[in-house]
C-alpha positions as CSV (number, residue, x, y, z in Angstrom):
1,M,101.6,94.6,92.8
2,K,104.5,92.4,93.6
3,A,107.2,93.5,96.3
4,S,110.6,93.9,95.0
5,E,113.6,91.8,96.1
6,P,115.7,93.4,98.3
7,S,119.1,93.9,97.0
8,A,122.4,92.4,97.7
9,A,123.8,95.5,99.3
10,S,120.9,95.9,101.4
11,L,121.2,92.7,102.6
12,R,124.8,92.9,103.7
13,D,124.0,95.5,105.9
14,L,121.7,93.6,108.1
15,P,122.7,91.4,110.9
16,E,122.8,87.7,110.3
17,V,119.7,85.9,112.1
18,R,120.1,82.5,112.6
19,D,117.4,81.1,115.3
20,W,114.0,82.4,115.8
21,S,112.8,79.5,117.6
22,E,112.7,81.1,121.1
23,A,111.5,84.3,119.5
24,R,108.2,85.6,121.0
25,R,106.0,88.7,120.4
26,N,106.0,91.9,122.5
27,P,103.3,91.1,125.2
28,Y,103.1,95.7,125.7
29,L,102.4,95.9,121.8
30,R,98.7,96.1,120.9
31,G,98.6,98.9,118.6
32,R,100.1,102.6,118.6
33,R,98.0,103.4,121.8
34,A,98.8,101.1,124.2
35,R,99.8,102.1,127.7
36,V,101.5,100.0,130.3
37,L,100.3,100.6,134.0
38,D,102.7,100.4,136.7
39,A,101.7,97.5,139.1
40,D,100.1,99.5,141.9
41,L,97.9,100.9,139.3
42,A,97.1,98.0,137.8
43,K,95.7,96.7,140.8
44,A,93.3,99.8,141.2
45,F,92.3,99.4,137.5
46,P,91.7,96.1,136.5
47,D,90.5,96.8,133.1
48,S,90.8,99.4,130.4
49,T,86.9,100.5,130.9
50,S,87.7,101.3,134.5
51,V,90.8,103.4,133.3
52,N,88.8,104.9,131.0
53,A,86.1,105.9,133.4
54,A,88.5,107.3,136.0
55,L,90.2,109.7,133.3
56,R,86.7,110.8,132.1
57,E,85.9,111.5,135.5
58,L,89.2,113.5,135.9
59,L,88.4,115.5,132.4
60,A,85.2,116.5,133.9
61,V,86.4,117.8,137.1
62,R,89.3,119.5,135.4
63,A,86.8,121.4,133.1
64,V,84.8,122.5,136.4
65,V,87.6,123.4,138.9
66,R,90.3,125.1,136.4
67,P,92.9,127.2,138.2
68,R,92.7,131.1,137.0
69,R,95.8,131.9,135.1
70,R,97.8,135.0,135.9
71,R,98.5,137.3,133.5
72,A,101.7,138.8,132.6
73,A,102.0,142.5,134.3
């Protein structure tokens, strides 16, 4: 299936772009699930494996030690 050509009216709404020679890809975009760490956290967690391990530990501790919820009176 061929993509249809844009209409002249839709092309008028677009800003004119003349030079893409200095364009570059977004270095933070690696899919929808990408997260950017602050510099101090990036030093503590050098790769995604260490971040994932720390988060799994946190979830395990949270499952064991949950604060009791108060019931509404």
